[in-house]
MIDREN-266329 format. One line per field, with one value per residue: residue number from 1; residue in one letter; y, z, x of N, C-alpha, C, CB in turn. Coordinates in Angstrom, 1 decimal, m for minus. Glycine has a CB too. Layout:
BEGIN
pos: c(NUM:...)
code: c(A:...)
n.yy: c(Y:...)
n.zz: c(Z:...)
n.xx: c(X:...)
ca.yy: c(Y:...)
ca.zz: c(Z:...)
ca.xx: c(X:...)
c.yy: c(Y:...)
c.zz: c(Z:...)
c.xx: c(X:...)
cb.yy: c(Y:...)
cb.zz: c(Z:...)
cb.xx: c(X:...)
END
This chain:
BEGIN
pos: c(1:2:3:4:5:6:7:8:9:10:11:12:13:14:15:16:17:18:19:20:21:22:23:24:25:26:27:28:29:30:31:32:33:34:35:36:37:38:39:40:41:42:43:44:45:46:47:48:49:50:51:52:53:54:55:56:57:58:59:60:61:62:63:64:65:66:67:68:69:70:71:72:73:74:75:76:77:78:79:80:81:82:83:84:85:86:87:88:89:90:91:92:93:94:95:96:97:98:99:100:101:102:103:104:105:106:107:108:109:110:111:112:113:114:115:116:117:118:119:120:121:122:123:124:125:126:127:128:129:130:131:132:133:134:135:136:137:138:139:140:141:142:143:144:145:146:147:148:149:150:151:152:153:154:155:156:157:158:159:160:161:162:163:164:165:166:167:168:169:170:171:172:173:174:175:176:177:178:179:180:181:182:183:184:185:186:187:188:189:190:191:192:193:194:195:196:197:198:199:200:201:202:203:204:205:206:207:208:209:210:211:212:213:214:215:216:217:218:219:220:221:222:223:224:225:226:227:228:229:230:231:232:233:234:235:236)
code: c(M:D:R:A:A:I:L:A:R:Y:P:R:Q:R:Y:R:A:V:L:L:T:E:C:T:R:M:H:Q:G:R:Y:C:L:A:G:W:D:L:R:D:E:R:M:V:R:P:D:L:P:H:R:A:T:F:H:S:P:L:P:V:G:T:L:L:D:C:R:A:S:G:R:R:P:T:S:A:P:P:H:C:V:E:D:L:P:L:Q:V:P:P:Q:T:L:E:Q:I:P:A:A:A:T:Y:A:L:L:R:P:T:C:C:G:A:I:A:L:C:F:G:E:P:L:V:D:G:H:W:L:P:E:G:S:G:A:R:S:L:A:G:V:C:R:P:A:A:A:A:S:F:V:V:T:R:Y:G:K:L:R:C:R:I:E:D:V:D:G:Q:T:Y:D:W:P:V:T:G:D:E:L:Q:Q:E:F:A:R:G:G:A:T:A:L:N:R:R:L:H:Q:L:P:G:D:Q:D:L:L:L:R:V:G:L:T:R:G:W:D:G:G:E:D:E:C:W:N:P:L:R:C:F:A:Q:L:N:G:V:L:W:P:D)
n.yy: c(57.6:58.5:58.3:60.8:62.6:62.4:63.3:65.9:67.0:66.8:68.2:67.4:69.2:69.9:67.7:64.2:61.8:58.7:55.6:53.4:50.0:47.8:46.6:45.1:42.7:42.7:41.7:42.1:44.0:45.7:47.3:47.1:49.3:49.8:51.1:52.4:54.7:57.4:59.6:58.9:56.4:53.8:51.2:51.9:51.8:53.3:54.7:55.4:58.3:58.1:55.3:54.5:52.7:51.7:51.6:51.3:50.0:50.8:51.2:49.5:51.4:53.9:57.2:58.6:61.2:61.3:62.5:62.5:62.1:62.4:60.9:58.1:54.7:52.4:49.7:46.3:45.0:43.0:45.0:47.7:48.8:49.7:50.9:53.9:56.5:58.8:62.3:63.2:61.6:60.0:61.7:61.4:61.8:61.2:58.7:56.3:54.9:51.3:50.1:52.0:51.9:49.3:49.5:51.4:50.1:47.7:47.8:47.9:45.4:42.2:39.5:37.0:35.0:34.1:36.3:38.3:39.0:39.4:37.3:33.6:32.2:30.3:27.0:27.8:29.6:31.4:34.0:34.7:37.2:40.2:39.6:39.6:41.8:43.4:43.8:43.9:43.4:43.2:40.8:39.5:37.1:34.5:34.0:31.3:30.2:30.5:29.7:29.4:28.1:26.5:26.0:23.3:24.6:26.6:28.8:31.1:30.5:30.9:29.3:29.4:29.0:29.3:30.7:28.8:26.5:25.8:25.6:27.8:28.2:30.1:32.1:34.2:37.6:40.0:42.6:43.1:40.7:39.0:40.0:39.3:36.5:36.1:36.7:34.9:32.6:30.5:29.4:31.5:33.2:31.6:31.1:33.7:33.8:31.8:32.9:34.6:34.8:32.2:33.0:35.6:38.2:38.5:40.8:40.2:41.0:40.7:39.9:40.1:38.9:40.6:39.8:36.7:34.6:32.1:31.2:29.7:27.0:26.9:29.2:30.6:31.7:33.4:35.5:34.7:35.7:35.5:34.6:36.1:36.5:39.6:40.8:41.1:42.5:42.8:42.4:44.7)
n.zz: c(m33.7:m31.4:m29.2:m27.9:m29.7:m31.9:m30.9:m30.4:m32.9:m33.6:m31.7:m28.9:m28.5:m30.9:m32.5:m32.8:m32.7:m34.2:m34.5:m37.0:m36.6:m37.6:m40.5:m41.5:m43.6:m44.6:m45.6:m49.0:m50.1:m48.0:m45.2:m42.0:m39.7:m37.2:m34.4:m32.4:m30.0:m29.6:m27.9:m25.7:m25.2:m25.8:m27.5:m30.3:m32.4:m35.2:m35.9:m38.5:m39.3:m39.6:m39.9:m41.9:m43.9:m44.3:m47.5:m48.8:m48.4:m45.9:m45.2:m42.6:m40.0:m40.9:m39.9:m38.4:m38.1:m35.8:m35.2:m32.5:m32.0:m29.6:m29.0:m27.4:m27.8:m29.4:m29.5:m28.2:m25.3:m25.9:m27.7:m27.5:m25.9:m27.5:m29.7:m31.5:m32.1:m34.8:m35.7:m38.3:m41.3:m40.8:m41.2:m43.0:m41.6:m41.8:m42.9:m40.8:m40.5:m40.9:m39.0:m37.0:m36.3:m35.3:m33.1:m31.6:m30.9:m29.7:m26.8:m26.1:m26.2:m25.2:m23.3:m23.7:m25.4:m23.9:m22.2:m23.7:m24.1:m21.6:m20.4:m20.6:m23.9:m25.1:m25.9:m27.1:m29.1:m29.0:m27.4:m25.3:m26.4:m24.7:m22.7:m21.6:m21.6:m23.6:m27.2:m29.0:m29.4:m29.0:m29.3:m28.3:m29.9:m30.6:m33.8:m34.4:m33.2:m34.8:m37.7:m41.0:m42.6:m45.1:m45.6:m46.7:m48.2:m49.3:m47.7:m45.7:m42.7:m39.4:m37.2:m33.9:m31.3:m27.8:m24.8:m22.8:m24.1:m25.4:m28.6:m30.9:m33.5:m36.0:m38.2:m40.8:m41.2:m41.8:m44.1:m45.4:m45.0:m46.4:m49.0:m49.4:m49.3:m51.6:m53.5:m53.2:m51.8:m48.8:m48.6:m49.2:m47.0:m44.9:m45.6:m45.2:m42.4:m41.7:m42.4:m40.4:m37.2:m34.9:m32.4:m32.6:m32.0:m33.2:m33.7:m33.1:m34.2:m32.8:m32.7:m32.0:m33.6:m34.4:m32.5:m33.3:m34.4:m35.3:m37.3:m38.8:m38.1:m35.6:m33.8:m31.6:m28.2:m25.6:m28.3:m30.2:m30.2:m32.3:m32.4:m34.3:m36.6:m37.0:m38.2:m38.7:m37.3:m38.5:m37.5:m38.4)
n.xx: c(95.1:92.6:89.7:89.4:90.6:89.0:86.5:87.3:87.4:84.8:82.8:80.8:78.7:77.8:77.7:76.8:78.8:79.1:80.6:80.6:80.1:79.0:77.3:74.5:72.9:69.5:66.2:65.0:66.8:67.5:69.2:70.7:72.1:74.6:76.4:79.2:78.6:80.5:80.3:78.6:79.5:78.5:76.6:74.6:71.7:70.9:67.8:65.7:63.7:60.1:59.9:61.5:64.0:67.4:68.8:71.2:74.4:77.0:80.5:82.2:83.6:82.9:82.3:79.6:77.2:74.7:71.7:69.8:66.3:65.0:62.8:61.4:62.4:60.3:60.5:60.8:62.5:65.5:66.2:65.5:67.3:69.5:68.3:68.0:66.1:66.0:66.3:66.8:68.1:71.3:74.4:77.4:80.6:83.3:85.7:87.1:90.3:90.9:92.7:92.7:90.0:89.8:91.4:90.1:87.7:88.4:88.7:86.1:84.9:83.6:85.1:84.2:81.8:79.7:79.2:78.1:75.3:74.2:72.9:72.9:72.6:69.8:70.2:72.4:71.7:69.5:67.4:64.6:62.3:62.3:64.0:67.5:70.3:71.2:71.2:73.3:76.8:80.3:83.0:86.1:87.9:90.4:91.9:92.2:90.0:87.8:85.8:84.6:81.7:79.6:76.2:74.0:72.2:73.6:74.1:76.0:77.8:79.2:81.4:82.3:84.5:84.1:85.6:85.1:85.0:82.6:81.0:79.7:77.4:76.5:74.4:75.7:75.4:76.7:77.4:79.9:81.3:79.6:80.0:82.7:82.3:80.8:82.6:84.8:83.9:83.5:86.0:87.9:87.4:88.2:90.8:91.8:91.6:93.4:95.8:96.5:98.2:97.4:96.7:96.0:93.8:90.5:87.9:84.8:81.6:78.5:75.0:71.5:68.5:65.4:62.4:60.9:58.2:58.4:56.8:53.8:54.0:55.2:54.7:55.8:55.8:57.0:58.2:61.2:64.6:67.2:70.7:73.4:76.1:77.3:79.5:83.1:85.9:89.1:92.5:95.0)
ca.yy: c(58.3:58.0:58.9:62.2:63.3:62.5:64.2:67.3:67.5:66.8:68.4:66.9:70.2:70.0:66.4:62.9:60.9:57.2:54.9:52.2:48.8:46.7:46.8:43.8:42.6:42.3:41.2:43.0:45.1:46.7:47.1:47.6:49.9:49.9:51.6:52.8:56.2:57.9:60.5:58.2:55.2:52.7:50.8:52.4:51.4:54.4:54.4:56.5:58.8:57.6:53.9:54.3:51.8:52.0:50.8:51.2:49.6:51.6:50.4:49.6:52.5:55.1:58.0:59.2:62.2:60.7:63.5:61.9:62.9:62.5:60.0:56.8:53.6:51.6:48.3:45.5:44.6:43.9:45.9:49.1:49.3:50.3:51.7:55.4:57.3:60.0:63.5:63.2:60.5:60.3:62.3:60.8:62.8:60.8:57.3:56.1:53.8:50.1:49.9:52.8:51.4:48.1:49.9:52.1:49.2:46.5:47.9:47.8:44.1:41.2:38.5:35.7:35.1:33.9:37.5:39.3:39.5:39.5:36.0:32.6:31.9:29.0:26.1:28.5:30.2:32.4:34.5:35.1:38.6:40.8:39.2:40.0:43.1:44.1:43.0:44.1:43.3:42.7:39.8:39.2:35.6:34.3:33.6:29.9:29.8:30.8:29.1:29.6:26.9:26.7:25.0:22.6:25.6:27.7:29.9:31.2:30.4:30.9:28.5:30.2:28.4:30.3:30.4:27.6:25.3:25.7:26.1:28.5:28.1:31.2:32.7:35.4:38.7:41.2:42.8:42.9:39.2:38.4:40.4:38.4:35.2:36.1:36.7:33.7:31.5:30.3:29.1:32.7:33.7:30.7:31.4:34.9:33.4:31.0:33.8:35.2:33.9:31.6:33.7:36.9:38.5:39.1:41.5:39.6:41.7:39.7:40.6:39.3:39.3:41.0:38.7:35.9:33.6:30.8:30.9:29.0:25.7:27.0:30.1:30.7:32.8:34.7:35.5:34.3:36.6:34.6:35.2:36.1:37.2:40.9:41.2:40.8:43.5:42.1:43.1:45.2)
ca.zz: c(m33.6:m30.3:m29.0:m27.6:m30.9:m32.8:m30.3:m30.5:m34.2:m33.7:m30.3:m28.6:m28.5:m32.3:m33.2:m32.1:m33.5:m34.0:m35.3:m37.5:m36.2:m38.4:m41.5:m41.8:m44.7:m44.2:m46.7:m50.0:m50.3:m46.9:m44.4:m40.6:m39.3:m35.8:m34.2:m31.1:m29.8:m29.0:m26.8:m24.6:m25.0:m25.8:m28.8:m30.8:m33.7:m35.7:m36.3:m39.3:m39.2:m40.3:m40.1:m43.1:m43.8:m45.2:m48.8:m49.3:m47.3:m45.5:m44.7:m41.1:m39.8:m41.2:m38.7:m38.7:m37.1:m35.6:m34.4:m31.9:m31.9:m28.2:m28.8:m26.7:m28.7:m29.2:m29.6:m27.0:m24.9:m25.5:m28.8:m27.1:m25.2:m28.5:m30.7:m31.3:m33.1:m35.3:m36.3:m39.8:m41.6:m40.4:m42.2:m42.9:m41.2:m42.4:m42.8:m39.9:m41.0:m40.3:m37.9:m35.9:m35.9:m34.5:m31.8:m30.8:m30.5:m28.9:m25.4:m25.8:m26.5:m24.1:m23.4:m24.0:m26.0:m22.8:m21.5:m24.6:m24.0:m20.2:m19.9:m21.6:m25.0:m25.0:m26.9:m27.9:m30.4:m28.9:m26.1:m25.5:m26.5:m23.4:m21.8:m22.0:m21.2:m24.8:m28.4:m29.8:m28.6:m29.6:m28.5:m28.8:m29.9:m31.4:m35.1:m34.4:m32.6:m35.7:m39.0:m41.8:m43.3:m46.0:m45.4:m48.0:m48.9:m49.8:m46.7:m44.9:m41.2:m38.7:m36.0:m32.9:m30.0:m26.7:m23.8:m22.0:m25.0:m26.2:m29.9:m31.4:m35.0:m36.3:m39.6:m41.0:m41.9:m42.1:m45.5:m45.9:m45.0:m47.5:m50.2:m49.6:m49.6:m53.0:m54.4:m53.1:m51.0:m47.5:m48.7:m49.1:m45.7:m44.0:m45.9:m44.4:m41.0:m41.5:m42.6:m39.1:m36.1:m34.3:m31.1:m33.0:m31.7:m34.0:m33.0:m33.7:m33.9:m32.7:m32.4:m31.9:m34.5:m33.8:m32.1:m34.4:m33.8:m35.9:m38.4:m38.5:m37.5:m34.3:m33.0:m30.3:m27.3:m26.2:m29.5:m30.0:m30.8:m32.6:m32.5:m35.6:m36.7:m37.8:m38.9:m38.1:m37.5:m38.6:m37.2:m39.6)
ca.xx: c(93.8:91.8:88.4:89.5:91.0:87.8:85.5:87.8:87.1:83.4:82.4:79.5:77.7:77.3:77.6:76.7:79.6:78.9:81.5:79.9:80.7:78.4:76.2:74.0:71.9:68.2:65.5:64.6:67.7:67.5:70.3:70.6:73.4:74.8:77.8:79.6:78.4:81.7:80.0:78.0:80.3:77.5:76.2:73.3:71.2:70.1:66.4:65.4:62.4:59.0:60.1:62.3:65.1:68.6:68.8:72.6:75.4:78.1:81.6:82.6:84.6:82.3:81.9:78.3:76.6:73.4:71.0:68.7:65.0:64.5:61.7:61.7:62.2:59.1:60.8:60.8:63.9:66.6:66.6:65.2:68.6:70.3:67.6:68.1:65.3:66.7:65.5:67.0:69.0:72.6:75.3:78.8:81.6:84.6:86.0:88.2:91.0:90.6:93.5:92.2:88.7:90.0:92.0:89.0:86.6:88.8:88.4:84.6:84.5:83.6:86.1:83.6:80.4:78.7:79.0:77.7:73.9:73.7:72.5:73.2:71.7:69.1:70.8:73.5:71.2:68.4:66.9:63.2:62.1:62.0:65.1:68.8:70.7:71.5:71.1:74.5:78.0:81.6:83.7:87.4:88.3:91.5:91.6:92.1:88.7:86.7:85.9:83.4:81.1:78.4:75.1:73.6:71.4:74.4:74.2:77.3:77.7:80.5:81.6:83.2:84.7:84.2:86.6:84.7:85.0:81.4:81.1:78.5:77.2:75.5:74.4:76.5:74.6:77.5:77.5:81.3:81.6:78.8:80.7:83.8:81.8:80.3:83.8:85.7:83.4:84.0:87.4:88.6:87.4:89.0:92.2:92.2:91.8:94.7:97.0:96.8:98.6:96.3:96.3:95.6:92.4:89.5:86.8:83.5:80.4:77.4:73.7:70.2:67.5:64.2:61.7:60.3:57.3:58.7:55.9:52.6:54.3:55.8:53.9:56.5:55.4:57.4:59.0:62.6:65.6:68.3:72.0:74.0:77.4:77.1:80.7:84.4:87.0:90.3:93.7:95.7)
c.yy: c(57.7:58.7:60.4:63.1:63.5:63.4:65.7:67.8:67.6:66.9:68.0:67.9:70.3:68.7:65.2:61.9:59.5:56.5:53.6:51.0:47.6:47.2:45.5:43.8:42.1:41.8:42.4:44.2:46.1:46.3:47.7:48.1:49.9:50.4:52.0:54.3:56.7:58.9:59.8:56.9:54.0:52.4:51.4:51.9:52.5:54.0:55.6:57.0:58.1:56.1:53.6:53.3:52.2:51.0:50.8:50.9:50.7:50.8:50.6:50.6:53.8:55.9:58.8:60.2:61.8:61.7:62.8:62.8:63.2:61.6:58.7:55.7:52.8:50.1:47.6:45.3:43.2:45.0:47.4:49.7:50.1:51.2:53.2:56.1:58.6:61.1:63.4:62.0:60.9:60.8:61.7:62.0:62.4:59.2:57.1:54.9:52.5:49.8:50.7:52.4:50.2:48.5:50.6:51.1:48.0:46.7:47.8:46.4:43.2:40.2:37.1:35.9:35.0:35.2:38.6:39.9:39.6:38.3:34.9:32.4:30.5:28.2:26.7:29.3:31.4:32.8:34.8:36.6:39.1:40.5:39.7:41.5:44.0:43.2:43.1:44.0:43.0:41.7:39.6:37.7:35.5:33.8:32.1:29.3:29.9:30.0:29.4:28.4:27.3:25.6:24.3:23.5:26.7:28.9:29.9:31.2:30.5:30.1:29.2:29.4:29.4:29.8:29.2:26.4:25.1:26.3:26.6:28.4:29.0:31.6:34.0:36.4:39.9:41.4:42.6:41.5:38.6:38.8:39.5:37.0:35.1:36.1:35.4:32.6:31.5:30.0:30.4:33.3:32.9:30.9:32.7:34.6:32.7:31.8:34.6:34.3:33.4:32.3:35.2:37.2:39.0:39.8:41.1:40.5:40.8:40.5:39.6:39.8:39.9:39.7:38.0:34.9:32.2:30.3:30.1:27.6:25.7:27.9:30.3:31.9:32.6:34.5:35.2:35.3:35.7:35.3:35.1:36.8:38.4:41.3:40.8:42.0:42.8:43.0:43.6:44.4)
c.zz: c(m32.4:m30.2:m28.8:m28.8:m31.8:m32.2:m30.3:m31.9:m34.3:m32.3:m30.1:m28.6:m29.9:m33.0:m32.3:m33.0:m33.2:m35.0:m35.7:m37.3:m37.1:m39.3:m41.9:m42.9:m44.1:m45.5:m47.7:m50.1:m49.2:m46.0:m43.0:m40.2:m37.8:m35.5:m32.7:m31.0:m29.0:m27.8:m25.6:m24.3:m24.8:m27.3:m29.1:m32.2:m34.3:m36.3:m37.1:m39.1:m40.0:m40.7:m41.4:m42.8:m44.6:m46.4:m49.4:m48.1:m47.1:m45.0:m43.2:m41.0:m40.2:m40.0:m39.1:m37.6:m37.0:m34.6:m33.8:m31.8:m30.5:m28.0:m28.2:m27.8:m28.4:m29.2:m28.2:m26.6:m25.6:m26.6:m28.4:m26.4:m26.2:m29.5:m30.4:m32.4:m33.4:m35.7:m37.8:m40.1:m41.2:m41.5:m41.9:m42.6:m41.9:m42.2:m41.9:m40.4:m40.2:m39.0:m36.7:m35.4:m35.0:m33.1:m30.9:m30.2:m29.7:m27.4:m25.1:m25.9:m25.2:m24.4:m23.7:m24.5:m24.9:m22.1:m22.4:m24.4:m22.6:m19.6:m21.0:m22.7:m24.8:m26.2:m27.7:m29.0:m30.1:m27.5:m26.3:m25.5:m25.1:m22.3:m22.4:m21.7:m22.5:m26.0:m29.4:m28.9:m29.5:m28.7:m29.1:m28.7:m30.9:m32.8:m35.2:m33.9:m33.6:m37.1:m39.7:m42.6:m44.2:m45.8:m46.8:m48.8:m49.5:m48.9:m45.9:m43.4:m40.6:m37.4:m35.1:m31.7:m28.9:m25.7:m23.0:m22.8:m25.8:m27.6:m30.3:m32.9:m35.4:m37.7:m39.6:m41.8:m42.2:m43.6:m46.1:m46.0:m46.2:m48.9:m50.4:m49.9:m51.1:m53.9:m54.4:m52.2:m49.6:m47.5:m48.5:m47.7:m44.7:m44.3:m45.2:m43.0:m40.8:m41.7:m41.4:m38.1:m35.3:m33.0:m31.4:m32.8:m32.9:m33.2:m33.7:m33.3:m33.9:m32.3:m32.4:m32.9:m33.7:m33.5:m33.3:m33.8:m34.3:m37.0:m37.9:m37.8:m36.1:m33.4:m31.6:m29.5:m26.0:m27.5:m29.2:m30.8:m31.0:m32.8:m33.9:m35.6:m37.6:m38.5:m38.1:m38.4:m37.4:m38.2:m38.4:m39.8)
c.xx: c(93.0:90.5:88.4:89.8:89.8:86.8:86.0:87.5:85.5:82.8:81.0:78.3:77.0:77.1:77.3:77.5:79.5:79.8:80.8:80.7:80.2:77.4:75.7:72.9:70.6:67.5:65.2:65.5:67.8:68.7:70.1:72.0:73.4:76.2:78.0:79.5:79.6:81.4:79.5:78.6:79.3:77.2:74.8:73.0:70.4:68.8:65.9:64.0:61.4:59.2:60.8:63.4:66.2:68.6:70.2:73.5:76.4:79.2:81.8:83.7:84.1:81.9:80.6:77.9:75.1:72.6:69.8:67.4:64.5:63.3:62.2:61.5:60.9:59.3:60.9:62.3:64.2:66.9:66.4:66.4:69.4:69.6:67.6:67.3:66.0:65.8:65.6:68.0:70.5:73.5:76.7:79.7:82.9:84.7:87.2:88.9:90.8:91.4:93.1:90.8:88.9:90.5:91.0:88.0:87.1:88.5:86.9:84.1:84.5:84.7:85.6:82.2:79.4:78.3:78.3:76.3:73.4:73.2:72.7:72.1:71.1:69.7:71.8:73.0:70.2:68.1:65.4:63.2:61.7:63.1:66.4:69.1:71.0:71.3:72.3:75.7:79.1:82.2:85.0:87.6:89.4:91.1:91.4:90.7:87.5:86.9:84.5:83.0:79.9:77.4:74.8:72.7:72.2:74.5:75.4:77.0:79.1:80.4:82.6:83.3:84.9:85.3:86.4:84.7:83.7:81.6:79.7:78.5:76.1:75.5:75.2:75.6:75.4:77.7:78.9:81.7:80.8:79.4:81.9:83.4:81.4:81.5:84.6:85.2:83.9:85.5:88.3:88.6:88.2:90.5:92.7:92.4:93.1:95.9:97.4:97.4:97.4:95.8:96.0:94.1:91.6:88.5:85.5:82.4:79.2:76.1:72.6:69.2:66.3:63.4:60.9:59.4:57.5:57.8:54.7:52.9:54.8:55.0:54.5:56.0:56.1:58.1:60.5:63.5:66.9:69.6:72.6:75.3:77.2:78.3:82.0:85.3:88.3:91.5:94.4:97.0)
cb.yy: c(58.2:58.1:58.2:62.4:62.6:61.1:63.8:67.3:66.5:65.5:69.8:66.2:71.5:70.9:66.1:62.5:61.4:56.9:54.6:52.4:48.4:45.6:47.7:43.2:41.6:43.4:40.5:43.4:45.8:46.6:47.8:46.5:51.3:48.6:52.8:52.3:56.4:58.6:61.5:58.0:55.3:53.0:49.3:54.0:50.0:55.2:54.1:56.0:60.3:58.4:53.2:55.6:50.3:51.8:51.4:52.5:48.3:52.8:50.7:48.2:52.2:55.0:58.9:58.1:63.7:59.3:64.7:61.4:62.2:63.9:59.7:56.6:52.6:52.0:48.1:44.1:44.4:43.0:45.6:49.2:48.1:49.3:51.2:55.8:57.6:59.6:64.8:64.5:60.2:59.1:63.8:60.1:62.8:61.4:56.6:55.8:54.1:48.9:50.2:54.3:51.0:47.2:50.9:53.1:48.6:46.3:49.2:48.7:43.4:40.5:38.4:34.9:34.0:32.9:38.1:38.7:38.6:40.6:36.0:31.3:32.0:29.2:25.6:27.5:29.2:31.9:35.7:34.6:39.0:40.3:37.7:39.8:43.1:44.7:43.4:45.4:42.3:43.9:38.5:39.9:34.8:33.4:34.0:29.3:30.6:32.3:27.5:30.8:25.8:26.9:25.6:21.3:26.1:28.1:29.9:32.5:29.2:32.4:27.0:31.6:27.4:30.4:31.6:27.9:24.1:26.4:25.0:29.9:26.6:32.4:32.9:35.1:39.1:41.1:44.3:43.7:38.5:38.9:41.9:38.4:34.9:37.4:37.9:34.2:30.2:29.2:28.4:33.7:33.7:29.2:31.6:36.0:32.5:29.8:34.7:35.9:34.7:30.2:33.6:37.3:39.4:38.0:43.1:38.1:42.9:38.7:41.6:39.3:38.2:42.0:39.0:35.3:34.1:29.8:30.1:28.7:25.0:27.6:29.7:30.9:32.8:35.5:36.8:32.9:37.8:33.8:34.5:36.7:36.3:41.9:42.7:39.5:44.6:41.7:42.3:46.8)
cb.zz: c(m34.9:m29.0:m27.9:m26.5:m31.6:m33.0:m28.8:m30.3:m35.3:m34.4:m30.0:m27.2:m28.1:m33.1:m34.0:m31.8:m33.4:m34.2:m34.6:m39.1:m34.8:m37.5:m42.7:m40.5:m45.8:m43.6:m46.4:m49.7:m51.6:m46.0:m45.0:m39.6:m39.9:m35.0:m35.0:m30.8:m29.0:m30.0:m27.3:m24.8:m23.8:m25.0:m28.9:m30.8:m33.6:m36.8:m35.1:m40.8:m39.5:m41.6:m40.0:m43.7:m44.1:m44.3:m49.7:m50.0:m47.6:m44.5:m45.4:m40.6:m40.5:m42.2:m38.3:m38.8:m37.6:m35.0:m35.2:m30.5:m32.7:m28.0:m30.2:m25.5:m28.6:m30.2:m30.3:m27.2:m23.3:m25.3:m30.0:m26.2:m24.7:m29.2:m30.8:m31.4:m32.5:m36.4:m35.8:m40.3:m43.1:m39.7:m42.1:m44.3:m39.7:m41.7:m44.2:m38.4:m41.0:m41.3:m38.2:m36.4:m37.1:m35.2:m32.0:m31.7:m31.7:m29.1:m24.8:m26.8:m27.6:m24.1:m22.1:m22.7:m27.0:m21.8:m21.0:m26.0:m24.9:m20.2:m19.6:m20.9:m26.3:m25.1:m27.8:m28.4:m31.1:m29.6:m25.6:m24.3:m27.5:m22.9:m21.6:m23.5:m20.4:m24.8:m29.2:m30.6:m27.5:m30.0:m28.3:m27.9:m30.3:m30.8:m36.1:m33.6:m31.4:m36.0:m39.0:m42.8:m42.3:m47.5:m44.8:m47.7:m48.1:m51.1:m45.8:m45.3:m40.7:m38.4:m36.3:m32.7:m30.1:m26.0:m22.9:m21.3:m24.2:m25.4:m30.9:m30.9:m35.4:m35.4:m40.0:m41.8:m40.9:m41.4:m45.8:m45.0:m43.7:m47.4:m50.1:m48.3:m48.7:m53.3:m54.0:m52.5:m51.7:m46.8:m50.0:m50.1:m45.2:m44.2:m47.4:m44.6:m40.5:m42.5:m43.7:m38.5:m35.1:m33.9:m30.1:m34.4:m30.5:m34.9:m33.0:m33.3:m35.0:m31.6:m33.5:m30.4:m35.3:m34.7:m31.1:m35.4:m34.0:m34.8:m39.5:m39.7:m38.4:m34.4:m32.9:m30.5:m27.1:m25.3:m30.3:m30.4:m30.0:m33.9:m31.5:m36.7:m37.2:m36.9:m39.1:m38.7:m36.4:m40.1:m36.2:m39.4)
cb.xx: c(92.9:92.6:87.7:90.6:92.1:87.1:85.3:89.4:87.6:82.8:82.6:79.5:78.3:78.3:79.0:75.2:81.1:77.3:82.9:79.6:80.5:77.9:76.8:73.4:72.4:67.3:64.2:63.2:67.4:66.2:71.6:70.1:73.6:74.5:78.0:81.1:77.1:82.6:78.9:76.5:81.2:76.3:76.1:73.4:70.4:70.9:65.4:65.5:62.3:58.8:58.7:62.8:64.7:69.9:67.8:73.0:76.1:77.6:82.8:83.0:85.8:81.1:83.0:77.2:76.7:73.5:70.6:69.0:63.9:64.1:61.0:60.9:63.4:58.0:62.2:60.1:63.9:67.8:65.8:64.0:69.4:71.1:66.1:69.6:63.9:67.7:66.1:67.6:69.0:73.3:75.4:79.2:81.7:85.8:86.3:87.6:92.5:90.9:95.0:92.1:87.8:91.1:93.2:88.3:85.9:90.3:88.9:83.9:85.3:82.3:86.9:83.5:80.2:79.3:80.3:77.7:73.1:72.7:71.0:73.5:72.4:67.6:69.7:74.5:70.4:67.2:67.7:62.3:61.1:60.7:65.1:68.9:72.0:73.0:69.8:74.4:77.8:82.5:82.9:88.5:87.1:92.5:92.7:93.2:88.4:86.6:86.2:83.6:80.7:78.9:73.9:72.9:70.3:74.0:72.9:78.0:76.9:80.9:81.9:82.6:85.9:82.9:86.8:83.4:85.3:80.2:81.6:78.4:77.0:75.8:72.9:77.8:73.5:78.8:77.0:82.3:81.2:77.4:81.1:84.7:80.6:79.5:84.7:86.9:83.6:83.3:87.7:88.1:85.9:88.6:92.4:91.1:90.7:94.6:96.7:95.5:99.6:96.6:97.4:96.1:92.3:88.8:86.9:83.3:80.2:77.8:73.5:69.6:67.0:63.3:60.7:61.3:55.9:58.6:56.6:51.8:55.4:57.2:52.5:58.0:53.8:58.2:58.9:62.9:65.9:67.9:73.0:73.0:78.5:76.6:80.7:85.0:86.9:90.5:94.6:96.1)
END
C-alpha cells in the first residue's frame, strides 16, 4: 500500500487524508493528535473547532479525513507550522496496517535528532518559543540506540543516542507507549527493543511542548518548548 493508492481511494477533491503518526497524552484525560498529510506531504496537528480537545485516544495508523477551516493558526512558532484548524471533528476513514504505516512514514523521517527541529536544542532539551522550523518530526535511529528508563517519581523516559554520539533523555508522552508501560513497565519495552536486531531502524516520533514559563520560580521569557517522545513506530 503506497501513498498513490490511498489518495486514489480518497481523492483530494473530496478528502484531506491524514495518517495518524502519534497520539500523545495531555492532562485531565485529554489527547493531542498529529499526522502526516498525504495530500500536502507535511505534518499537521488537527485543531478542533471552538478550542475543543480530543478526549479519546486513536491508534497510530488511523487514516483521518481532516477538513480544514481555512482559518490561520493563532499559535506561536514553531507550533503554527503544523496546527491545522478544522471545520468539523475529523472522521475516521480506515486503519492502515502497521507495516504499511511504517513504510509510508520512513521516507519522511530525519536521519538525526539534531536535524529534527531546524536548530539545535538548548542543553538537548528545549527551544525558545518563536524559534525552530517545526514542532513535530520523525527520526530513524537503530534499536540499539534507544532505551527506556523510569524516574524515581515513576515517570517513563527514553534515552536516545544520536548519530553524533550525543544522548538525549526525554519524557515519553505517546499513548501507546504509556499503555505498554502500564502493562509491563520499562522492562517490557526494553525487552521489545532487545528482540530486534541492533541495527534495525525505529521510527521515533518527536515533538515540542507548547511554550511554558517554568512557573513562579522561573518565569522564563521567552517561554520554553521542551522535547518529548511522542511515540515509536516499530518495524513489523
